[in-house]
NUZA-587579 format. One line per 8 residues: number of its first residue (from 1); their letters; for each residue x, y, z of N, C-alpha, C, CB. Coordinates in nm, 2 decimals, always signed. Glycine has a CB too. Layout:
BEGIN
NUM) a) X:Y:Z:X:Y:Z:X:Y:Z:X:Y:Z | ...
This chain:
BEGIN
1) msalsilk) +16.29:+8.53:-0.97:+16.27:+8.40:-0.91:+16.39:+8.36:-0.83:+16.24:+8.29:-1.02 | +16.37:+8.31:-0.71:+16.48:+8.27:-0.62:+16.56:+8.15:-0.68:+16.43:+8.24:-0.48 | +16.68:+8.13:-0.63:+16.76:+8.02:-0.67:+16.69:+7.89:-0.63:+16.90:+8.02:-0.61 | +16.64:+7.89:-0.51:+16.57:+7.77:-0.46:+16.45:+7.73:-0.55:+16.52:+7.79:-0.32 | +16.37:+7.83:-0.59:+16.26:+7.81:-0.68:+16.30:+7.76:-0.82:+16.17:+7.93:-0.70 | +16.41:+7.81:-0.87:+16.46:+7.77:-1.00:+16.50:+7.62:-0.99:+16.58:+7.86:-1.04 | +16.57:+7.59:-0.89:+16.62:+7.45:-0.87:+16.50:+7.35:-0.86:+16.71:+7.43:-0.75 | +16.40:+7.39:-0.77:+16.28:+7.31:-0.75:+16.21:+7.29:-0.88:+16.19:+7.37:-0.64
9) daiktrld) +16.19:+7.39:-0.96:+16.12:+7.38:-1.09:+16.20:+7.29:-1.18:+16.10:+7.52:-1.15 | +16.33:+7.30:-1.18:+16.41:+7.22:-1.27:+16.40:+7.07:-1.23:+16.56:+7.26:-1.27 | +16.40:+7.04:-1.10:+16.38:+6.90:-1.06:+16.25:+6.85:-1.09:+16.41:+6.89:-0.90 | +16.14:+6.93:-1.07:+16.01:+6.89:-1.10:+15.99:+6.86:-1.25:+15.90:+7.00:-1.06 | +16.06:+6.94:-1.34:+16.06:+6.92:-1.48:+16.11:+6.78:-1.51:+16.14:+7.03:-1.55 | +16.22:+6.74:-1.45:+16.28:+6.61:-1.47:+16.19:+6.50:-1.42:+16.42:+6.60:-1.40 | +16.12:+6.52:-1.31:+16.03:+6.42:-1.26:+15.91:+6.41:-1.35:+15.98:+6.46:-1.12 | +15.86:+6.52:-1.41:+15.75:+6.52:-1.51:+15.80:+6.44:-1.63:+15.71:+6.66:-1.54
17) alvtattl) +15.92:+6.45:-1.67:+15.97:+6.37:-1.78:+15.96:+6.22:-1.75:+16.12:+6.41:-1.81 | +15.99:+6.18:-1.63:+15.97:+6.04:-1.59:+15.83:+6.00:-1.59:+16.03:+6.02:-1.45 | +15.73:+6.09:-1.56:+15.59:+6.06:-1.58:+15.56:+6.04:-1.72:+15.51:+6.17:-1.51 | +15.60:+6.13:-1.81:+15.58:+6.12:-1.95:+15.63:+5.99:-2.01:+15.64:+6.24:-2.03 | +15.75:+5.95:-1.96:+15.81:+5.82:-2.00:+15.74:+5.70:-1.94:+15.95:+5.82:-1.97 | +15.64:+5.72:-1.85:+15.56:+5.62:-1.78:+15.65:+5.54:-1.68:+15.50:+5.52:-1.87 | +15.76:+5.60:-1.64:+15.84:+5.54:-1.53:+15.77:+5.56:-1.40:+15.99:+5.60:-1.53 | +15.72:+5.68:-1.39:+15.64:+5.72:-1.27:+15.50:+5.74:-1.32:+15.70:+5.84:-1.20
25) kgatttdl) +15.40:+5.73:-1.23:+15.26:+5.76:-1.26:+15.23:+5.90:-1.22:+15.16:+5.67:-1.18 | +15.31:+5.96:-1.14:+15.29:+6.10:-1.10:+15.40:+6.15:-1.01:+15.15:+6.12:-1.03 | +15.40:+6.29:-1.00:+15.50:+6.35:-0.91:+15.44:+6.48:-0.86:+15.63:+6.39:-0.99 | +15.46:+6.50:-0.73:+15.40:+6.61:-0.66:+15.51:+6.69:-0.58:+15.29:+6.57:-0.56 | +15.50:+6.82:-0.57:+15.59:+6.90:-0.49:+15.52:+6.91:-0.35:+15.62:+7.04:-0.55 | +15.58:+6.88:-0.24:+15.52:+6.88:-0.11:+15.57:+6.99:-0.02:+15.53:+6.74:-0.05 | +15.51:+7.01:+0.09:+15.56:+7.10:+0.19:+15.57:+7.03:+0.32:+15.47:+7.23:+0.20 | +15.60:+7.10:+0.43:+15.62:+7.03:+0.56:+15.49:+7.02:+0.64:+15.72:+7.11:+0.64
33) rknplded) +15.38:+7.07:+0.59:+15.25:+7.07:+0.67:+15.19:+6.93:+0.68:+15.16:+7.16:+0.61 | +15.22:+6.84:+0.59:+15.16:+6.71:+0.60:+15.25:+6.60:+0.55:+15.02:+6.70:+0.52 | +15.22:+6.48:+0.60:+15.30:+6.36:+0.56:+15.25:+6.32:+0.42:+15.28:+6.24:+0.66 | +15.33:+6.31:+0.32:+15.29:+6.27:+0.18:+15.21:+6.14:+0.18:+15.41:+6.27:+0.09 | +15.25:+6.05:+0.27:+15.18:+5.92:+0.27:+15.03:+5.93:+0.32:+15.25:+5.82:+0.36 | +15.00:+6.05:+0.37:+14.86:+6.07:+0.41:+14.77:+6.11:+0.29:+14.85:+6.18:+0.52 | +14.83:+6.14:+0.18:+14.76:+6.18:+0.06:+14.69:+6.06:+0.00:+14.85:+6.25:-0.04 | +14.59:+6.08:-0.07:+14.52:+5.97:-0.14:+14.59:+5.95:-0.28:+14.37:+6.00:-0.17
41) iqafpwaf) +14.70:+5.87:-0.28:+14.78:+5.84:-0.39:+14.69:+5.76:-0.49:+14.91:+5.77:-0.36 | +14.67:+5.82:-0.61:+14.59:+5.75:-0.71:+14.65:+5.64:-0.79:+14.53:+5.86:-0.80 | +14.78:+5.65:-0.81:+14.85:+5.55:-0.90:+15.00:+5.54:-0.85:+14.85:+5.60:-1.05 | +15.06:+5.43:-0.88:+15.19:+5.40:-0.83:+15.28:+5.36:-0.95:+15.19:+5.29:-0.73 | +15.41:+5.38:-0.94:+15.48:+5.45:-0.84:+15.46:+5.61:-0.85:+15.63:+5.42:-0.85 | +15.47:+5.67:-0.74:+15.45:+5.82:-0.73:+15.57:+5.88:-0.66:+15.32:+5.85:-0.65 | +15.61:+6.00:-0.70:+15.73:+6.07:-0.64:+15.68:+6.19:-0.57:+15.83:+6.10:-0.75 | +15.74:+6.22:-0.46:+15.71:+6.34:-0.38:+15.84:+6.42:-0.37:+15.65:+6.31:-0.24
49) lmppatda) +15.85:+6.54:-0.42:+15.96:+6.63:-0.41:+15.95:+6.71:-0.28:+15.97:+6.73:-0.53 | +16.04:+6.68:-0.18:+16.03:+6.73:-0.05:+16.10:+6.87:-0.04:+16.09:+6.64:+0.05 | +16.07:+6.95:+0.06:+16.15:+7.08:+0.08:+16.29:+7.05:+0.10:+16.09:+7.16:+0.19 | +16.38:+7.15:+0.06:+16.52:+7.12:+0.07:+16.58:+7.16:+0.20:+16.59:+7.20:-0.04 | +16.70:+7.10:+0.23:+16.79:+7.15:+0.33:+16.90:+7.24:+0.26:+16.86:+7.03:+0.41 | +16.96:+7.33:+0.33:+17.06:+7.41:+0.26:+17.19:+7.41:+0.34:+17.01:+7.56:+0.24 | +17.30:+7.44:+0.27:+17.43:+7.45:+0.33:+17.51:+7.54:+0.23:+17.50:+7.31:+0.35 | +17.62:+7.59:+0.28:+17.70:+7.68:+0.19:+17.85:+7.67:+0.23:+17.66:+7.82:+0.20
57) dvvdnrtv) +17.93:+7.69:+0.13:+18.08:+7.70:+0.14:+18.12:+7.83:+0.08:+18.15:+7.58:+0.08 | +18.23:+7.89:+0.14:+18.28:+8.01:+0.08:+18.37:+7.97:-0.04:+18.36:+8.09:+0.19 | +18.35:+8.04:-0.15:+18.44:+8.02:-0.27:+18.55:+8.12:-0.26:+18.36:+8.03:-0.40 | +18.51:+8.25:-0.25:+18.60:+8.36:-0.23:+18.53:+8.47:-0.16:+18.66:+8.41:-0.37 | +18.59:+8.59:-0.15:+18.53:+8.69:-0.06:+18.40:+8.76:-0.13:+18.63:+8.80:-0.03 | +18.37:+8.71:-0.25:+18.25:+8.77:-0.32:+18.15:+8.66:-0.36:+18.29:+8.85:-0.44 | +18.18:+8.53:-0.33:+18.10:+8.42:-0.38:+18.09:+8.31:-0.28:+18.16:+8.37:-0.51 | +17.97:+8.25:-0.27:+17.95:+8.13:-0.19:+17.89:+8.03:-0.28:+17.85:+8.16:-0.07
65) lrtftfdi) +17.92:+7.90:-0.25:+17.86:+7.79:-0.32:+17.75:+7.73:-0.23:+17.97:+7.68:-0.36 | +17.63:+7.75:-0.26:+17.52:+7.70:-0.18:+17.48:+7.56:-0.23:+17.39:+7.79:-0.19 | +17.46:+7.47:-0.14:+17.41:+7.34:-0.17:+17.27:+7.32:-0.11:+17.51:+7.23:-0.10 | +17.18:+7.30:-0.21:+17.04:+7.27:-0.17:+17.02:+7.12:-0.19:+16.94:+7.35:-0.27 | +16.99:+7.05:-0.08:+16.97:+6.91:-0.08:+16.82:+6.88:-0.09:+17.03:+6.84:+0.04 | +16.77:+6.83:-0.20:+16.63:+6.80:-0.22:+16.62:+6.64:-0.21:+16.58:+6.85:-0.36 | +16.52:+6.60:-0.13:+16.49:+6.46:-0.12:+16.37:+6.43:-0.21:+16.47:+6.41:+0.02 | +16.37:+6.33:-0.29:+16.26:+6.28:-0.36:+16.22:+6.15:-0.30:+16.29:+6.27:-0.52
73) mvveksen) +16.10:+6.14:-0.25:+16.05:+6.01:-0.19:+15.97:+5.94:-0.30:+15.96:+6.04:-0.07 | +16.01:+5.82:-0.34:+15.94:+5.75:-0.44:+15.87:+5.63:-0.37:+16.04:+5.69:-0.55 | +15.74:+5.62:-0.39:+15.65:+5.53:-0.32:+15.59:+5.43:-0.42:+15.54:+5.61:-0.24 | +15.59:+5.31:-0.39:+15.53:+5.20:-0.47:+15.44:+5.12:-0.37:+15.63:+5.11:-0.54 | +15.32:+5.09:-0.41:+15.24:+5.00:-0.33:+15.30:+4.86:-0.33:+15.09:+5.00:-0.39 | +15.33:+4.81:-0.21:+15.40:+4.68:-0.20:+15.33:+4.57:-0.28:+15.41:+4.64:-0.06 | +15.20:+4.57:-0.29:+15.13:+4.46:-0.36:+15.15:+4.47:-0.51:+14.98:+4.46:-0.33 | +15.20:+4.58:-0.56:+15.23:+4.60:-0.70:+15.36:+4.54:-0.75:+15.22:+4.74:-0.74
81) itsstqie) +15.45:+4.51:-0.65:+15.58:+4.46:-0.68:+15.57:+4.31:-0.73:+15.68:+4.48:-0.56 | +15.61:+4.29:-0.85:+15.60:+4.15:-0.91:+15.73:+4.08:-0.93:+15.53:+4.16:-1.04 | +15.84:+4.15:-0.91:+15.97:+4.09:-0.92:+16.07:+4.15:-0.83:+16.03:+4.10:-1.07 | +16.18:+4.07:-0.80:+16.28:+4.12:-0.71:+16.36:+4.24:-0.76:+16.38:+4.01:-0.67 | +16.36:+4.26:-0.89:+16.43:+4.37:-0.95:+16.35:+4.50:-0.99:+16.50:+4.33:-1.07 | +16.22:+4.49:-0.96:+16.13:+4.60:-1.01:+16.17:+4.73:-0.94:+15.99:+4.56:-0.97 | +16.19:+4.73:-0.81:+16.22:+4.85:-0.74:+16.36:+4.90:-0.77:+16.21:+4.83:-0.58 | +16.46:+4.80:-0.79:+16.59:+4.84:-0.83:+16.59:+4.91:-0.97:+16.68:+4.71:-0.83
89) nlleavln) +16.51:+4.86:-1.06:+16.51:+4.92:-1.19:+16.44:+5.06:-1.18:+16.42:+4.83:-1.29 | +16.34:+5.08:-1.10:+16.28:+5.21:-1.08:+16.38:+5.30:-1.02:+16.16:+5.20:-0.99 | +16.45:+5.26:-0.92:+16.55:+5.35:-0.85:+16.66:+5.39:-0.96:+16.62:+5.27:-0.74 | +16.70:+5.30:-1.04:+16.81:+5.33:-1.14:+16.75:+5.42:-1.24:+16.86:+5.20:-1.20 | +16.63:+5.41:-1.28:+16.57:+5.50:-1.38:+16.56:+5.64:-1.33:+16.43:+5.45:-1.43 | +16.53:+5.66:-1.20:+16.52:+5.79:-1.14:+16.66:+5.85:-1.13:+16.45:+5.78:-1.00 | +16.76:+5.77:-1.09:+16.90:+5.82:-1.08:+16.95:+5.86:-1.22:+16.99:+5.71:-1.02 | +16.92:+5.78:-1.32:+16.97:+5.81:-1.46:+16.91:+5.94:-1.51:+16.93:+5.69:-1.55
97) efdnnptl) +16.79:+5.97:-1.47:+16.73:+6.09:-1.52:+16.81:+6.21:-1.47:+16.58:+6.11:-1.47 | +16.86:+6.21:-1.35:+16.94:+6.32:-1.30:+17.09:+6.31:-1.33:+16.92:+6.32:-1.14 | +17.14:+6.19:-1.34:+17.28:+6.17:-1.38:+17.30:+6.22:-1.52:+17.32:+6.02:-1.37 | +17.20:+6.21:-1.61:+17.21:+6.25:-1.75:+17.18:+6.40:-1.76:+17.12:+6.17:-1.83 | +17.15:+6.47:-1.66:+17.12:+6.61:-1.66:+17.20:+6.68:-1.54:+16.97:+6.64:-1.66 | +17.33:+6.68:-1.54:+17.41:+6.71:-1.43:+17.40:+6.85:-1.38:+17.55:+6.68:-1.45 | +17.35:+6.94:-1.46:+17.33:+7.08:-1.41:+17.18:+7.12:-1.41:+17.41:+7.18:-1.49 | +17.09:+7.03:-1.43:+16.95:+7.06:-1.44:+16.92:+7.18:-1.54:+16.89:+7.10:-1.30
105) ggaadgav) +16.98:+7.16:-1.65:+16.97:+7.27:-1.76:+17.03:+7.40:-1.72:+16.82:+7.29:-1.78 | +17.13:+7.40:-1.64:+17.20:+7.52:-1.59:+17.15:+7.58:-1.46:+17.18:+7.62:-1.70 | +17.05:+7.52:-1.41:+16.99:+7.57:-1.28:+17.09:+7.55:-1.16:+16.86:+7.50:-1.25 | +17.17:+7.44:-1.17:+17.27:+7.40:-1.07:+17.40:+7.42:-1.14:+17.25:+7.26:-1.02 | +17.46:+7.54:-1.14:+17.58:+7.57:-1.21:+17.70:+7.50:-1.14:+17.60:+7.72:-1.22 | +17.69:+7.45:-1.02:+17.79:+7.38:-0.96:+17.77:+7.23:-0.96:+17.81:+7.43:-0.82 | +17.68:+7.18:-1.04:+17.65:+7.04:-1.06:+17.55:+6.98:-0.96:+17.78:+6.96:-1.06 | +17.50:+6.87:-0.99:+17.41:+6.79:-0.91:+17.47:+6.66:-0.88:+17.27:+6.78:-0.98
113) lpatsapq) +17.47:+6.62:-0.75:+17.52:+6.49:-0.71:+17.41:+6.40:-0.66:+17.63:+6.51:-0.61 | +17.36:+6.31:-0.74:+17.25:+6.22:-0.69:+17.30:+6.11:-0.61:+17.17:+6.17:-0.81 | +17.22:+6.07:-0.51:+17.25:+5.96:-0.43:+17.12:+5.90:-0.39:+17.33:+6.00:-0.30 | +17.12:+5.78:-0.32:+17.00:+5.72:-0.29:+17.01:+5.64:-0.16:+16.95:+5.62:-0.40 | +16.89:+5.61:-0.10:+16.89:+5.53:+0.02:+16.84:+5.39:-0.02:+16.80:+5.59:+0.13 | +16.85:+5.29:+0.07:+16.80:+5.16:+0.04:+16.65:+5.16:+0.04:+16.86:+5.06:+0.14 | +16.58:+5.09:-0.05:+16.44:+5.08:-0.04:+16.40:+5.01:+0.09:+16.38:+5.00:-0.16 | +16.28:+5.06:+0.15:+16.23:+5.01:+0.27:+16.08:+4.98:+0.27:+16.27:+5.11:+0.39
121) pidhmgkn) +16.04:+4.88:+0.33:+15.89:+4.86:+0.34:+15.84:+4.95:+0.45:+15.86:+4.71:+0.38 | +15.73:+5.01:+0.43:+15.66:+5.10:+0.53:+15.52:+5.06:+0.54:+15.68:+5.25:+0.49 | +15.47:+5.05:+0.66:+15.33:+5.03:+0.69:+15.28:+5.16:+0.74:+15.30:+4.91:+0.79 | +15.18:+5.22:+0.67:+15.13:+5.35:+0.71:+14.98:+5.34:+0.70:+15.18:+5.46:+0.61 | +14.92:+5.36:+0.82:+14.77:+5.36:+0.83:+14.71:+5.24:+0.76:+14.71:+5.49:+0.77 | +14.77:+5.12:+0.78:+14.71:+4.99:+0.73:+14.75:+4.97:+0.58:+14.57:+4.99:+0.75 | +14.83:+5.05:+0.52:+14.87:+5.03:+0.38:+15.01:+5.00:+0.38:+14.84:+5.16:+0.30 | +15.05:+4.91:+0.29:+15.19:+4.86:+0.28:+15.25:+4.93:+0.16:+15.20:+4.71:+0.27
129) ftvffvsl) +15.36:+5.00:+0.18:+15.43:+5.07:+0.07:+15.58:+5.02:+0.07:+15.42:+5.22:+0.08 | +15.64:+5.03:-0.04:+15.79:+5.02:-0.05:+15.84:+5.16:-0.09:+15.84:+4.91:-0.15 | +15.93:+5.22:-0.02:+15.97:+5.36:-0.03:+16.12:+5.37:-0.05:+15.92:+5.45:+0.09 | +16.17:+5.45:-0.13:+16.31:+5.49:-0.13:+16.32:+5.64:-0.16:+16.39:+5.41:-0.24 | +16.43:+5.70:-0.12:+16.46:+5.84:-0.13:+16.58:+5.85:-0.23:+16.49:+5.91:+0.00 | +16.57:+5.95:-0.32:+16.68:+6.00:-0.40:+16.71:+6.14:-0.35:+16.65:+6.00:-0.55 | +16.83:+6.16:-0.30:+16.88:+6.29:-0.25:+16.96:+6.36:-0.35:+16.96:+6.28:-0.11 | +16.92:+6.47:-0.40:+17.00:+6.55:-0.50:+17.06:+6.67:-0.43:+16.90:+6.60:-0.61
137) kcnrtqsl) +17.19:+6.67:-0.43:+17.27:+6.78:-0.38:+17.30:+6.88:-0.50:+17.41:+6.74:-0.31 | +17.22:+6.99:-0.50:+17.23:+7.08:-0.61:+17.32:+7.20:-0.57:+17.09:+7.13:-0.65 | +17.43:+7.22:-0.64:+17.52:+7.32:-0.60:+17.50:+7.44:-0.70:+17.67:+7.27:-0.61 | +17.49:+7.56:-0.64:+17.47:+7.68:-0.71:+17.55:+7.80:-0.65:+17.31:+7.72:-0.71 | +17.62:+7.87:-0.74:+17.70:+7.98:-0.69:+17.61:+8.10:-0.66:+17.81:+8.02:-0.79 | +17.64:+8.18:-0.56:+17.57:+8.30:-0.53:+17.67:+8.41:-0.51:+17.48:+8.27:-0.40 | +17.66:+8.51:-0.58:+17.74:+8.63:-0.57:+17.69:+8.71:-0.45:+17.74:+8.72:-0.69 | +17.79:+8.76:-0.37:+17.76:+8.84:-0.25:+17.75:+8.98:-0.29:+17.86:+8.82:-0.14
145) ty) +17.66:+9.06:-0.23:+17.64:+9.20:-0.27:+17.68:+9.30:-0.16:+17.49:+9.22:-0.30 | +17.75:+9.26:-0.06:+17.79:+9.36:+0.04:+17.89:+9.46:-0.01:+17.84:+9.29:+0.16
């Protein structure tokens, strides 16, 4: 299994834990072929694990440190928001899930650095959502084989 697949599976496992804890109603791994907001989202809040961006730094002449940046888009139906702190609490719960698992069970041997963006209202095809992104920078060493 590729490093990217291992990391993606580890992140999805943490998102599924948030579903089990009823913090989220569901979580889906997405691809670039469609806008996740075009899906028929059955329950809220819902998380979409987006495809990663990659970067790398040289550690030494036999090792690189790859950084896979995964964005998780969390979507809430705006009409479901009943308090000014509801989205803040949701954002913090998602961050805590990853802060408390800094290597994703060893999948990110160089650690995971979570960050987030500000929640934003989005109008999409006549539907009103509140959306925020959690960006996970997952660092993993890769031995070179040349």
